[in-house]
N, C-alpha and C positions, 0 to 999 in steps of 0.2 A: 290380301287381295279381295275386294268385294265381289260377291257373286250375285247374279241376277236370278231371282226365284220367280217362276211362272206357274200358273195353274194350267190345267190341260187345255182350256179354251184359248188362253194366250199363246201357249206353245203351238197349238194347231194352226194359228194364224202365221206363225213363223216357218213351220216345216211343211205346211199344206197337207196334213193328215187330219182327219176328224178327231175331235176330243174323245169320243167313245173308242175309236181305234187305238188311240194312244193309251188310254186307261186299260183296255181289255186285251190288246195284242202286244203292243210294244213294251208295256210295263212288265217287268220280271222276265221278259224274253230277250229284249235288246237293252232296255234301260234297267239298271241294277240299283236297288235301294242302297243308299249311302254313297253311291258314285254319281248316278244320274238324277236321283230324286231323293227327297227326305219326307218323313212324316213327323213334323215337329210335335214335341210333347207326347209322343205315343198316340196321337189322335188319328182320325180317319182322313183328314185333309192331306193332300199330296202336293208338294211343291217340286217342280222340275228345275234342275240347275242348268241354265242355258249354256254356260261355258263348257260344261262336261258333255252336253248333248251336241253342241256345235263341233267339239273335237271328235266325237263319235261319228258324226255325219261326214266329216272330211277325212276320216281314217281310210287309208287305201285297203281294199280287200285283198286278202292273200290268195294267190292261185292254188295253194296247197290246202286251204281251208275248205271243208265241206260242211254242209248243213243237212241234217236228217229231220224231215218233218215228223211231228208227233201227232198222235190221234186227236188231241183237243185243240189243235191249231198252233201249238208252240213249236219250237225248233230246238234241236240239240246240235251244238257246235262241236265239230270234231277236229 
């Protein structure tokens, strides 16, 4: 199945969050490497996988799930 790879700017146009917010806040807190994004060839460039992110966006939130804010702006999912 083909996957749509987007850079942060292209993703920001689809989900209406700024590219810096995606790269600094959502990456590694909500978006997980290998699931929602990849770094091809071990490089610095990041490609977000649209199909995985779209699935995450429409995933229902669980009423029993809680989030603990962390000091540096991250979150811990409980």
